[in-house]
Structure formats: C-alpha cells, structure tokens
Residue, then its C-alpha position, 0 to 999 in steps of 0.5 A: x654290139x659285141x666287140x670282135x674277138x682278139x684272134x681269128x676262128x681256126x683256119x683249116x688249109x688243105x694242100x694247094x688251097x689259098x685263103x684270100x681277103x682274110x681280115x683281122x680286126x684289132x681292138x684297143x685293150x684296157x688301160x690300167x693306171x695307178x700310183x706308187x706312194x710312201x707311207x706319208x702319201x708322197x709319190x715315189x719316182x722310179x719305182x719298178x711296177x710289175x703287172x703279173x697275170x693271175x690265173x686263179x681267184x685267190x679267194x678259192x681256198x681249194x684251188x689246185x696246187x698244180x694251177x698255183x705253180x703254173x700261175x706263178x710261172x707265167x713270167x713271160x706275160x709279165x709287164x713292167x714300167x717305171x713310175x713317173x715324177x708323181x709316182x704315177x704309172x700306166x699300162x696300155x692295151x691289156x687283154x681281158x684278165x686278172x692281174x697282180x700289181x707289184x711295186x719295188x724300189x731300192x729304198x723301200x720294202x716291196x709292196x703289192x696292190x690289196x686286190x687282184x685287178x680285173x680288166x674288162x674288154x676295153x676302158x680303164x681301171x684305176x688301181x688304188x695306191x700301192x704304198x711302200x714302207x721303209x721295211x725292216x733291217x736284218x743285220x748280223x755277223x757270220x763267224x767260224x766255230x772259233x768265233x773268227x769273222x768269215x768274209x765273203x760268206x753268202x747269207x740267204x734268207x727266205x720269207x716265212x713258210x718258203x724254203x729253198x727253190x722259192x724267192x729269197x734274199x741274198x747278201x755277202x759278208x764284209x771283211x769283218x763278217x758282217x751282213x745286212x738286209x735292208x727294206x724287208x717286209 
C-alpha cells in the first residue's frame, strides 16, 4: 500500500464556500543516525552536526551554475544537533530528500560525510562515521612597510578556488602583529 502524501491536493475555495471534514494524514519521516569520530576512531562529544539539503546530484558535472547557487543558499531547511558522549547523533522525521552531513568541533578541522545521504519515505539511514582530523595551523605576523607589527589587523583566508563573498576564516592580530588559524582542512 502506498503511503499518503505529505501535503494535501490543492483546495480551491469560492466565496461563501466552506470545506468541512478535511483530513490530513501524517506519516513519520526517516531517521538518520551516525557518529562523529577522531582519526583514532574515538567518538567526539559535542560536535555540531549539520544536515543540509542537497538539490543536485554531485556526480552530474554539467549541472547548471544557477542551481548550484540555489542549492547552497537553502540554509533555512538546514538542521543541526550536537553529538552525544560516544560521538553519536540522530535526526528524526526527515522528508524524502538528499542531504550532506557536515560535522564541526572547535578542536578539529571540519569534516563531511563522503557521500550524499538519500532518505527513503520512511525507515532509517545509518551514515558512516564522519571523521574529523586535527587539521593544519597557519601562523604569521602582519607588519607595516617599515617592518613594525600591526595590532588589531583583520586577516582573512579563503579555501583554494574561493574568493571574496565565499566562506572564509578570519583572525585578528595580537599586539605583536601575530595571528593564527588552527584546525584548517
């Protein structure tokens, strides 16, 4: 038997017309479970796990650039949770769709699941571990043309291929002009 749809068919109302006995039948969605771990396989507690809708199949290299921009701007439907003591996390009642699982923790470089998670109409999807690494550090100093350190200078770095307007990392120099970025991919 086919499950009922998640929304009603269109209802057209005319002036002075009433609709009575409308029944909307709900169904449970899919559950996604997974784990966030470090490079040794230990669970990471309190990692922020985000589930972002993906509108496109990343295997299609000829996908329209416009659709990619829309896909990345669907932040309102993004869900997040924290991993528990063993690094375990869960998302409940998700609609059919395609999702990216991204994990972040202040002591590690961000990580993402290897594959897009595709949810069926109901049931459960178990996601392989999202493994976070220590990442790399980038340290430096900002100086004036005379070689004097510049305190309170803003330093921004962008992932390779990205530029202004994209995601970036930001730091402020200390009194001696030094800055540091930690846990970078």
